[in-house]
Backbone bond lengths (Angstrom), bond angles and torsions (degrees), N, CA, C in turn:
res aa  C-N    CA-C-N  psi(-1)  N-CA   C-N-CA  omega(-1)  CA-C   N-CA-C  phi
1 X - - - 1.445 - - 1.533 109.71 -
2 X 1.335 116.09 -40.06 1.455 120.87 179.80 1.537 110.67 -63.65
3 X 1.330 117.37 -38.46 1.466 121.58 178.60 1.529 109.83 -66.55
4 X 1.306 118.37 -42.26 1.468 122.71 178.85 1.510 111.03 -63.39
5 X 1.340 117.00 -43.07 1.461 120.97 179.89 1.532 109.94 -66.12
6 X 1.350 117.31 -41.41 1.460 119.68 -179.30 1.534 110.82 -66.91
7 X 1.323 119.66 -36.85 1.475 121.60 176.30 1.520 109.70 -65.76
8 X 1.334 117.55 -43.28 1.459 121.65 178.19 1.518 110.47 -63.14
9 X 1.334 117.23 -42.51 1.464 122.37 178.65 1.539 110.30 -64.43
10 X 1.334 117.53 -40.62 1.469 121.73 177.99 1.539 110.67 -62.65
11 X 1.334 117.25 -42.23 1.467 121.35 179.00 1.521 110.10 -64.34
12 X 1.324 118.01 -42.61 1.466 121.34 179.19 1.520 110.44 -64.87
13 X 1.319 117.49 -43.79 1.469 121.16 179.24 1.531 109.85 -63.87
14 X 1.337 117.00 -40.64 1.463 120.54 -179.55 1.523 110.54 -61.18
15 X 1.339 117.13 -49.21 1.457 119.82 -176.51 1.517 112.65 -72.17
16 X 1.312 119.47 -26.64 1.460 120.49 -178.29 1.528 113.32 -87.28
17 X 1.321 119.48 -31.90 1.467 118.47 -174.94 1.529 114.36 -130.45
18 X 1.304 118.62 -47.15 1.462 120.63 -173.91 1.531 111.13 -68.28
19 X 1.324 118.57 -39.78 1.460 121.84 -179.57 1.525 110.40 -62.46
20 X 1.322 118.12 -42.00 1.469 121.74 179.41 1.530 110.50 -64.95
21 X 1.322 117.29 -35.63 1.468 121.27 178.67 1.525 110.54 -67.62
22 X 1.317 117.83 -42.24 1.461 121.54 178.52 1.534 110.53 -63.97
23 X 1.324 116.91 -42.74 1.472 120.87 177.90 1.524 110.21 -62.92
24 X 1.325 117.73 -42.32 1.467 121.63 179.45 1.531 110.91 -63.85
25 X 1.333 117.72 -38.93 1.480 120.77 177.57 1.528 111.15 -64.61
26 X 1.323 117.02 -42.87 1.471 120.73 178.22 1.528 111.39 -63.05
27 X 1.318 117.43 -43.63 1.462 120.95 178.02 1.528 111.00 -64.66
28 X 1.318 117.20 -37.06 1.463 121.66 177.53 1.536 110.51 -61.68
29 X 1.332 116.60 -44.92 1.465 120.42 178.35 1.533 111.42 -61.38
30 X 1.340 116.24 -42.86 1.461 119.92 178.04 1.516 111.38 -63.75
31 X 1.318 116.84 -41.36 1.466 120.67 179.80 1.526 111.63 -65.65
32 X 1.330 117.66 -35.78 1.470 120.90 177.02 1.532 109.74 -63.88
33 X 1.336 117.07 -42.56 1.466 120.53 177.65 1.527 111.36 -62.55
34 X 1.356 116.18 -42.82 1.460 119.99 178.38 1.532 111.29 -65.17
35 X 1.316 117.19 -35.19 1.467 120.86 178.09 1.526 110.69 -65.49
36 X 1.327 116.91 -40.75 1.466 120.14 177.66 1.520 110.94 -63.71
37 X 1.335 117.12 -41.76 1.465 120.94 177.79 1.528 110.11 -64.15
38 X 1.341 116.43 -42.54 1.465 120.40 -179.43 1.526 111.85 -66.84
39 X 1.325 117.38 -33.37 1.461 119.20 179.34 1.526 111.18 -71.02
40 X 1.339 118.14 -25.47 1.461 122.20 176.97 1.526 112.51 -88.26
41 X 1.322 118.29 -2.60 1.460 121.99 -175.50 1.531 113.27 -60.77
42 X 1.333 120.92 -45.18 1.469 119.00 179.76 1.539 112.33 -61.29
43 X 1.320 116.74 -40.41 1.460 120.31 178.70 1.533 110.83 -65.08
44 X 1.325 116.30 -41.64 1.450 121.68 178.23 1.528 110.81 -65.25
45 X 1.334 116.56 -38.65 1.459 120.47 178.97 1.528 111.14 -63.80
46 X 1.326 117.23 -42.13 1.459 121.29 178.49 1.526 110.40 -63.28
47 X 1.316 116.64 -43.56 1.464 121.15 179.33 1.526 111.11 -62.49
48 X 1.333 117.03 -44.88 1.463 120.23 179.66 1.525 111.41 -66.53
49 X 1.337 117.13 -35.62 1.462 120.78 178.07 1.521 110.84 -65.45
50 X 1.340 117.13 -38.31 1.468 120.80 177.02 1.523 110.55 -64.02
51 X 1.334 117.30 -42.88 1.457 120.75 178.44 1.525 111.01 -63.38
52 X 1.337 116.88 -41.31 1.461 121.29 178.45 1.520 111.20 -64.36
53 X 1.329 117.24 -41.73 1.466 120.91 177.41 1.523 111.33 -63.48
54 X 1.339 116.92 -39.66 1.461 120.17 178.33 1.525 110.87 -63.77
55 X 1.325 117.04 -41.47 1.468 120.69 178.40 1.524 110.35 -65.23
56 X 1.326 117.04 -43.61 1.465 120.30 179.13 1.523 111.42 -64.49
57 X 1.340 117.60 -36.09 1.466 120.07 177.23 1.523 110.83 -65.70
58 X 1.336 116.71 -40.32 1.459 119.80 177.69 1.524 110.56 -62.99
59 X 1.332 116.34 -43.28 1.460 119.54 179.49 1.520 110.89 -66.40
60 X 1.311 116.50 -36.76 1.459 119.90 -179.69 1.508 112.44 -71.11
61 X 1.320 117.53 -37.30 1.462 120.26 -177.67 1.509 112.23 -79.73
62 X 1.324 117.65 -22.51 1.454 120.90 -179.14 1.517 109.00 -76.86
63 X 1.308 115.82 130.50 1.458 122.10 174.06 1.514 112.42 59.22
64 X 1.305 117.87 54.44 1.455 121.64 178.59 1.518 111.92 -75.06
65 X 1.324 116.94 -16.96 1.451 120.37 -175.58 1.519 113.42 -75.08
66 X 1.307 117.71 -14.26 1.451 120.86 177.83 1.517 112.13 67.53
67 X 1.345 117.20 -114.48 1.451 122.21 -176.17 1.519 113.31 -68.82
68 X 1.311 118.69 -19.00 1.459 122.11 -178.75 1.529 111.66 -76.00
69 X 1.306 117.80 -6.03 1.464 122.53 -178.95 1.527 110.85 -59.94
70 X 1.322 117.73 -49.16 1.468 121.06 179.89 1.520 110.58 -64.95
71 X 1.329 116.64 -36.58 1.465 119.69 178.82 1.522 111.09 -64.00
72 X 1.325 116.69 -42.96 1.472 119.93 178.25 1.517 111.29 -64.09
73 X 1.328 115.77 -39.67 1.462 120.20 -179.67 1.521 110.86 -65.13
74 X 1.325 117.08 -47.27 1.470 119.35 -178.54 1.525 110.12 -67.27
75 X 1.318 117.59 -33.24 1.460 120.76 176.67 1.528 110.70 -65.37
76 X 1.322 116.83 -43.51 1.455 121.08 178.19 1.530 111.01 -62.82
77 X 1.325 116.32 -44.25 1.467 120.67 -178.64 1.523 110.70 -63.86
78 X 1.321 117.61 -47.13 1.470 119.66 -177.00 1.519 111.76 -66.62
79 X 1.322 117.12 -39.18 1.470 117.93 179.33 1.530 110.24 -67.79
80 X 1.318 117.67 -37.88 1.460 120.83 178.07 1.534 110.50 -65.78
81 X 1.326 116.03 -43.08 1.466 119.69 -179.77 1.526 111.16 -62.86
82 X 1.314 117.41 -39.95 1.462 120.40 179.64 1.525 111.55 -66.35
83 X 1.316 116.74 -39.47 1.459 120.25 -177.51 1.524 113.45 -77.23
84 X 1.323 117.62 -28.23 1.467 120.45 -170.75 1.526 114.79 -118.14
85 X 1.323 117.34 14.61 1.449 121.35 174.54 1.533 112.30 59.90
86 X 1.320 115.59 44.93 1.469 121.84 175.30 1.521 108.13 -112.56
87 X 1.320 116.47 164.83 1.462 121.31 -177.01 1.529 108.54 -125.61
88 X 1.329 116.19 131.31 1.460 121.44 173.79 1.523 107.38 -85.30
89 X 1.327 116.37 111.15 1.464 121.07 -176.04 1.522 111.84 -82.29
90 X 1.338 116.42 -46.39 1.466 119.34 -179.71 1.519 110.16 -151.63
91 X 1.333 113.88 148.95 1.461 121.71 178.43 1.527 107.43 -146.46
92 X 1.348 116.91 81.12 1.476 119.05 -179.00 1.528 111.83 -71.90
93 X 1.311 115.39 174.86 1.467 121.10 -179.14 1.523 111.20 -62.98
94 X 1.321 114.22 156.37 1.459 120.91 178.10 1.526 109.29 -70.28
95 X 1.325 115.98 133.99 1.469 120.96 176.77 1.518 108.13 -92.89
96 X 1.328 116.74 132.42 1.460 122.09 -179.33 1.516 109.65 -114.08
97 X 1.332 115.58 138.82 1.464 121.16 176.78 1.520 108.05 -136.30
98 X 1.325 117.06 133.91 1.459 122.10 -179.48 1.526 108.75 -104.87
99 X 1.322 116.66 128.49 1.467 121.85 176.76 1.514 106.72 -135.24
100 X 1.307 117.00 109.77 1.469 123.98 -176.00 1.525 109.33 53.80
101 X 1.323 118.47 -117.90 1.465 120.34 -179.63 1.528 112.12 -104.00
102 X 1.341 116.08 21.93 1.463 121.22 179.11 1.529 109.90 -116.09
103 X 1.328 115.11 140.03 1.455 121.86 175.75 1.525 107.46 -112.52
104 X 1.319 116.43 121.49 1.467 121.49 -177.87 1.522 107.83 -105.55
105 X 1.341 115.63 118.41 1.457 122.17 177.55 1.527 108.46 -102.50
106 X 1.321 116.15 127.13 1.463 120.47 179.09 1.520 109.11 -120.79
107 X 1.321 115.12 122.24 1.464 121.49 174.18 1.516 108.26 -107.13
108 X 1.320 115.19 132.68 1.457 121.48 176.71 1.516 107.04 -123.03
109 X 1.320 115.49 128.58 1.466 119.21 177.56 1.517 109.01 -146.16
110 X 1.331 114.69 157.51 1.459 120.85 -176.27 1.519 109.45 -122.63
111 X 1.323 115.28 129.56 1.453 122.73 175.86 1.519 109.10 -115.52
112 X 1.332 115.95 150.87 1.461 121.23 176.11 1.521 108.02 -123.21
113 X 1.312 115.12 142.17 1.461 120.65 179.60 1.512 109.51 167.12
114 X 1.328 115.44 -168.63 1.462 117.50 177.96 1.533 109.28 -81.94
115 X 1.324 115.14 165.59 1.465 120.96 -171.90 1.529 112.48 -60.80
116 X 1.307 117.87 -44.20 1.464 121.28 -177.17 1.525 110.37 -64.42
117 X 1.324 117.41 -41.17 1.467 121.43 179.05 1.517 110.84 -62.45
118 X 1.317 116.54 -45.09 1.466 120.61 179.80 1.526 111.23 -66.42
119 X 1.309 115.97 -40.22 1.458 120.36 179.49 1.523 111.31 -65.57
120 X 1.343 116.28 -40.39 1.467 119.90 177.70 1.525 111.39 -64.89
121 X 1.331 116.82 -34.08 1.459 119.02 178.06 1.523 110.94 -67.57
122 X 1.320 117.29 -41.74 1.471 120.48 177.28 1.529 109.78 -62.12
123 X 1.326 116.42 -41.49 1.466 120.68 176.89 1.532 110.35 -61.45
124 X 1.322 116.11 -41.91 1.457 121.23 178.88 1.525 110.94 -60.27
125 X 1.322 116.85 -42.97 1.470 120.83 179.02 1.528 112.01 -66.21
126 X 1.340 116.33 -42.59 1.464 120.22 -175.14 1.517 113.08 -75.69
127 X 1.318 117.73 -42.30 1.462 120.79 -168.84 1.527 114.79 -103.68
128 X 1.310 117.76 -38.09 1.461 119.01 -171.22 1.525 112.70 -94.61
129 X 1.324 117.67 -55.99 1.459 119.63 -173.54 1.523 112.83 -87.95
130 X 1.294 118.28 -32.27 1.471 124.04 177.52 1.531 111.69 48.41
131 X 1.324 115.55 48.87 1.462 121.02 178.27 1.521 109.97 -69.94
132 X 1.299 117.03 -32.47 1.457 122.90 178.73 1.515 108.25 -164.25
133 X 1.307 115.59 -173.44 1.461 120.35 179.88 1.522 108.50 -97.24
134 X 1.330 115.47 125.06 1.460 120.46 176.25 1.525 106.45 -76.92
135 X 1.327 115.95 110.06 1.466 119.44 -176.42 1.518 112.62 -92.92
136 X 1.339 116.38 -26.47 1.458 118.22 -179.30 1.521 109.51 -159.81
137 X 1.317 114.96 145.77 1.463 121.92 173.06 1.523 106.82 -133.97
138 X 1.315 115.77 125.82 1.460 121.26 -178.63 1.527 108.49 -117.48
139 X 1.323 116.49 110.51 1.460 121.61 177.65 1.518 108.80 -89.96
140 X 1.334 115.19 137.60 1.461 119.82 -178.20 1.520 108.82 -144.56
141 X 1.297 116.18 131.21 1.463 121.65 177.50 1.523 108.22 -102.53
142 X 1.349 115.92 124.10 1.459 121.12 -178.23 1.527 109.68 -120.37
143 X 1.289 115.23 153.41 1.469 121.25 177.43 1.523 107.50 -90.74
144 X 1.342 116.02 123.63 1.458 121.65 175.52 1.522 106.88 -95.02
145 X 1.329 116.14 114.76 1.456 120.60 -174.91 1.529 112.34 -77.79
146 X 1.334 117.91 -21.43 1.462 120.16 178.19 1.531 110.87 -68.92
147 X 1.343 114.75 -49.16 1.467 118.65 -177.45 1.530 112.40 -97.21
148 X 1.332 116.03 -2.98 1.459 122.38 179.35 1.537 111.72 56.43
149 X 1.346 115.82 43.90 1.466 121.05 178.46 1.530 109.22 -139.51
150 X 1.308 115.78 168.93 1.461 121.13 177.83 1.524 109.65 -90.29
151 X 1.328 115.72 141.02 1.460 121.88 177.22 1.526 107.50 -119.71
152 X 1.322 115.77 129.21 1.461 120.96 177.57 1.519 108.36 -95.69
153 X 1.328 115.97 126.90 1.459 120.91 176.97 1.523 108.96 -119.91
154 X 1.316 115.10 152.08 1.467 121.55 175.69 1.515 107.77 -128.07
155 X 1.315 115.97 120.47 1.458 120.89 173.98 1.522 106.74 -96.24
156 X 1.327 115.68 119.43 1.457 121.68 -174.11 1.516 108.74 -111.62
157 X 1.336 115.56 131.68 1.457 122.39 175.92 1.521 107.38 -107.74
158 X 1.326 115.40 122.62 1.468 122.08 -177.04 1.514 107.59 -122.14
159 X 1.338 116.77 125.47 1.469 120.56 -177.79 1.521 110.77 -117.34
160 X 1.320 113.74 148.55 1.455 123.05 174.70 1.511 107.70 -133.36
161 X 1.306 116.92 141.89 1.462 121.70 179.80 1.514 108.00 -117.56
162 X 1.323 116.24 127.26 1.458 122.25 177.78 1.511 108.39 -118.98
163 X 1.306 115.75 144.51 1.453 120.20 173.94 1.506 108.18 -92.92
164 X 1.324 116.32 123.47 1.465 120.61 178.53 1.517 108.46 -87.44
165 X 1.279 114.79 144.29 1.483 119.99 -177.61 1.503 110.75 -87.25
């Protein structure tokens, strides 16, 4: 009977006082962690603001010419085609998409030539001139029935992102 009463008394003491103490200790530990995070908040805010400013500067410096962007691109393509024996098959209008305060310009054009010439042009766009970001290149080999030979074409997607004011 004494053992039963002591177990019952232990359970009552646990639920009335010890359990509340354990919960308070756990909450204290969580609050200490939150305090450490909150004390680092100003430093984190400054760091994030610097990253945001760097991104905005990149967006602002990219494509400052505005409407002259397509002119520069077509000039680059035609001069490359003349020098390297490639053919510009198609150059449709620039596609524009608005997302929040960003304007995304997508140019799609198709060149024909041998593989090395097309690959060098993609390299030229990505590494040297950096007119925009090459988002996709689709190589396709077609049969030309007039000359009875295969023609390799590359459809290149070039994107530019502008920040609208």
